[in-house]
C-alpha positions in Angstrom: 0.0 0.0 0.0 1.4 3.4 -1.0 1.7 6.5 1.2 -1.3 8.2 -0.3 -3.4 5.0 0.2 -2.2 4.9 3.8 -3.4 8.4 4.3 -6.8 7.7 2.7 -7.1 4.7 5.0 -6.3 6.8 8.1 -8.9 9.4 7.1 -11.5 6.7 6.5 -11.0 5.3 10.0 -11.2 8.8 11.4 -14.4 9.6 9.5 -16.1 6.3 10.3 -14.9 5.9 13.9 -14.2 2.2 13.5 -12.0 -0.2 11.5 -15.1 -2.2 10.4 -16.8 1.0 9.1 -13.7 2.1 7.2 -13.2 -1.4 5.8 -16.8 -1.4 4.5 -16.4 2.1 3.0 -13.2 1.1 1.2 -14.1 -2.4 0.2 -11.4 -3.9 2.5 -11.3 -6.5 5.3 -11.2 -5.2 8.9 -7.9 -7.0 9.6 -6.2 -5.3 6.7 -7.4 -1.9 7.9 -6.1 -2.7 11.4 -2.7 -3.8 10.0 -2.6 -0.7 7.8 -3.2 1.7 10.7 -0.7 -0.1 12.9 1.9 0.2 10.1 1.3 3.9 9.7 1.6 4.5 13.4 4.8 2.5 13.4 6.2 4.6 10.6 5.2 7.9 12.1 6.1 6.7 15.7 2.9 8.3 16.9 -0.3 6.8 18.2 -3.1 8.1 16.0 -6.1 6.3 17.6 -7.4 5.3 21.0 -9.0 1.8 20.7 -11.8 0.7 22.9 -14.2 -2.3 22.6 -16.9 -0.1 21.1 -15.2 2.7 19.2 -12.0 4.0 17.7 -11.3 7.7 18.3 -8.5 10.0 17.4 -5.8 11.0 19.8 -4.9 14.7 19.9 -2.0 14.1 17.6 -4.2 12.1 15.3 -6.8 14.9 15.2 -4.2 17.4 14.3 -2.7 15.2 11.6 -6.2 14.5 10.1 -6.9 18.3 10.0 -3.7 18.9 8.3 -3.7 16.2 5.7 -7.4 16.0 4.9 -7.5 18.9 2.5 -4.2 17.8 0.9 -5.5 14.3 0.2 -8.8 15.7 -1.1 -6.9 18.1 -3.4 -4.8 15.2 -4.7 -7.8 13.1 -5.4 -9.6 16.0 -7.2 -6.5 16.7 -9.3 -6.2 13.0 -10.3 -9.9 12.9 -11.3 -9.7 16.2 -13.2 -6.7 14.9 -15.1 -8.5 11.8 -16.1 -11.6 13.8 -17.1 -9.5 16.1 -19.2 -8.3 13.0 -21.1 -11.9 11.9 -21.8 -12.4 9.4 -18.9 -15.3 9.8 -16.5 -14.0 8.2 -13.3 -14.0 8.5 -9.5 -16.3 7.8 -6.6 -19.9 9.0 -6.3 -21.0 9.1 -2.6 -24.7 9.0 -2.9 -27.6 9.2 -0.5 -31.3 8.5 -1.4 -34.6 7.6 0.2 -34.9 3.9 1.2 -37.9 3.0 -1.0 -36.5 4.9 -4.1 -33.0 3.5 -3.6 -34.1 -0.1 -3.1 -36.5 -0.1 -6.0 -34.7 2.0 -8.6 -31.0 2.5 -7.9 -29.8 -1.1 -8.5 -30.8 -0.9 -12.2 -29.7 2.8 -12.6 -26.3 2.2 -11.2 -25.7 -1.0 -13.1 -26.7 0.6 -16.4 -24.6 3.7 -15.7 -21.5 1.6 -14.9 -21.9 -0.2 -18.2 -21.3 3.2 -19.8 -18.7 4.5 -17.2 -17.0 1.5 -15.6 -14.4 3.6 -14.0 -17.0 5.3 -11.8 -17.6 3.6 -8.4 -20.4 4.2 -5.9 -20.9 4.4 -2.1 -24.6 4.5 -1.4 -26.4 5.3 1.9 -30.2 5.0 2.0 -32.2 7.1 4.5 -35.6 8.6 4.7 -34.3 11.5 6.8 -34.8 14.6 4.7 -32.0 17.1 4.2 -32.1 19.7 1.5 -28.5 20.8 1.9 -25.6 18.4 2.2 -22.0 18.7 3.3 -18.9 17.0 1.9 -20.0 13.6 3.4 -21.8 13.1 0.1 -21.4 14.1 -3.5 -25.1 13.8 -4.3 -28.4 13.5 -2.5 -31.6 12.3 -4.3 -34.7 13.5 -2.5 -38.5 13.3 -3.2 -40.1 16.3 -1.5 -42.0 19.6 -2.0 -40.1 22.2 -4.2 -36.9 23.2 -2.6 -36.3 26.7 -1.0 -32.7 25.9 -0.2 -30.3 28.7 -1.3 -27.0 27.5 0.2 -26.6 24.3 -1.9 -26.8 23.4 -5.6 -30.0 21.6 -6.6 -31.6 20.4 -9.8 -35.3 19.6 -10.2 -35.7 16.4 -12.3 -39.4 15.7 -12.5 -42.7 15.9 -10.8 -43.7 12.9 -8.6 -47.4 12.2 -8.6 -49.0 10.9 -5.4 -52.1 8.8 -4.8 -54.2 7.6 -1.9 -54.8 3.9 -1.7 -56.1 1.1 0.6 -56.7 -2.6 0.4 -60.0 -4.1 -0.8 -60.4 -5.7 2.6 -60.1 -2.4 4.3 -62.6 -0.8 2.0 -65.0 -3.7 2.5 -64.8 -3.2 6.3 -64.6 0.6 6.6 -66.5 1.7 3.5 -65.3 3.7 0.4 -64.9 7.4 1.2 -66.7 9.7 -1.3 -65.4 13.0 -0.1 -62.3 14.1 2.0 -64.7 14.8 4.9 -65.3 11.1 5.1 -61.7 10.5 5.9 -62.3 11.7 9.5 -63.7 8.3 10.3 -61.0 6.3 8.6 -57.5 5.2 9.5 -55.3 7.5 7.5 -51.7 6.4 7.9 -49.2 9.3 8.2 -45.9 9.4 6.3 -43.7 11.6 8.5 -40.0 11.8 9.1 -40.6 11.6 12.9 -43.4 9.0 12.5 -46.0 11.4 13.9 -49.1 13.0 12.3 -49.2 14.9 9.0 -51.7 17.0 7.2 -53.0 15.9 3.7 -54.0 18.8 1.5 -56.4 17.5 -1.2 -57.7 19.6 -4.1 -60.4 19.2 -6.7 -60.8 22.1 -9.1 -61.2 25.2 -6.9 -62.0 23.2 -3.7 -59.3 22.3 -1.1 -59.8 20.1 1.9 -57.2 19.3 4.7 -57.2 16.0 6.5 -55.1 15.2 9.6 -53.5 11.8 9.2 -51.7 9.7 11.8 -54.2 9.4 14.7 -54.0 5.6 14.6 -50.8 4.9 12.7 -47.7 6.7 11.4 -44.3 5.7 10.0 -41.2 7.2 8.4 -40.7 4.7 5.6 -42.8 4.5 2.4 -42.3 0.8 1.9 -43.5 0.1 5.5 -46.6 2.2 4.9 -47.4 0.5 1.6 -47.1 -2.9 3.4 -49.5 -1.7 6.2 -52.0 -0.6 3.6 -51.8 -4.0 1.8 -52.5 -5.7 5.2 -55.7 -3.7 5.6 -54.5 -1.2 8.2 -55.8 1.9 6.5 -55.4 4.5 3.8 -52.0 5.7 2.6 -50.9 8.8 0.6 -47.7 7.9 -1.2 -45.8 8.5 -4.5 -47.6 6.6 -7.3 -44.5 4.8 -8.4 -44.5 3.1 -4.9 -48.1 1.9 -5.4 -48.4 1.1 -9.1 -47.6 -2.6 -8.9 -50.2 -3.0 -6.0 -52.8 -1.0 -7.9 -52.2 -3.0 -11.1 -52.6 -6.3 -9.3 -55.6 -5.3 -7.2 -53.8 -5.6 -3.9 -54.6 -1.9 -3.4 -57.4 0.3 -4.8 -57.1 4.0 -5.4 -59.2 6.2 -3.0 -60.7 9.5 -3.9 -59.1 9.6 -7.4 -60.8 13.0 -8.1 -58.9 14.7 -5.3 -55.2 15.4 -5.8 -52.5 16.2 -3.2 -49.7 18.6 -4.3 -47.1 16.9 -6.4 -43.7 16.2 -5.0 -40.4 16.7 -6.9 -37.5 14.4 -7.6 -34.6 16.7 -6.9 -30.8 16.2 -6.9 -28.8 18.1 -4.3 -25.0 18.7 -4.4 -22.5 20.3 -2.0 -21.4 23.9 -3.1 -19.0 22.8 -5.8 -17.3 25.5 -7.9 -17.8 23.1 -10.8 -19.5 19.8 -10.8 -17.2 16.9 -11.5 -17.8 15.1 -14.8 -19.0 11.9 -13.0 -21.8 13.9 -11.2 -22.8 15.7 -14.4 -23.0 12.4 -16.3 -24.9 10.5 -13.6 -27.3 13.4 -13.0 -28.1 13.6 -16.8 -28.4 9.8 -16.8 -31.0 9.9 -13.9 -32.9 12.7 -15.8 -32.9 10.8 -19.1 -34.2 7.6 -17.4 -37.1 9.1 -15.5 -39.7 7.5 -17.8 -38.0 4.1 -17.5 -38.2 4.5 -13.7 -42.0 4.8 -13.8 -41.9 8.3 -12.4 
């Protein structure tokens, strides 16, 4: 392992706070990470980390070293990627975060197809339903499905509208009745989709009429796939992106509720840290996502 690779390994352990986490992030085995750090400490003759049974943390000398070399290693990596891009090669790591349901359903095919075109691009993917509309340098790109952004500090790109629909299982409708107006939802189990798993307000519009419904009095969750599963099992009515429901609606496992009343559309939006110039790999992947929206069923 070369000196630059040793430094990247050291920074990965510092960032992850564990040898196992660094190994996972770098595609290495934990023993090789442990040996690499031990060899680096041996060479520097300085202890960089304090090891406990639960966590690895920087010593004061390690923290000072990380602060000094972090920008240098980042600049070296950026220079290498820029050089490769200038010679026509799209390469480098894309550190990506996306919602759980979107990521599990759509990212495997997207990433696989993209890497057929650009095999020198690698990915590190973290799925989370926690919404953030600005990102730091922990990620290169965040994919989010949300209301239109008002963020002014980060770079963002709106890709497409994401239509939503209300749905419930035939068994639930048979037991609770089919609502004919949003007012009828007051007597129904409306399952809330909220980042804190608490109540939410559904705003439903038909022509000039708007009606608001409070959902979550009996059930709430912070994951769209969980909510769709609860609806299939007869636990109530959900309001989710249509792409999450289309297979169940097509098969009859779910039926649409109040199709004449529409909630505000969400947007599929890409967020980036405040780059001076987007790296070629991010530009190419963003364009690829945008050009494959129809294939994704959005």
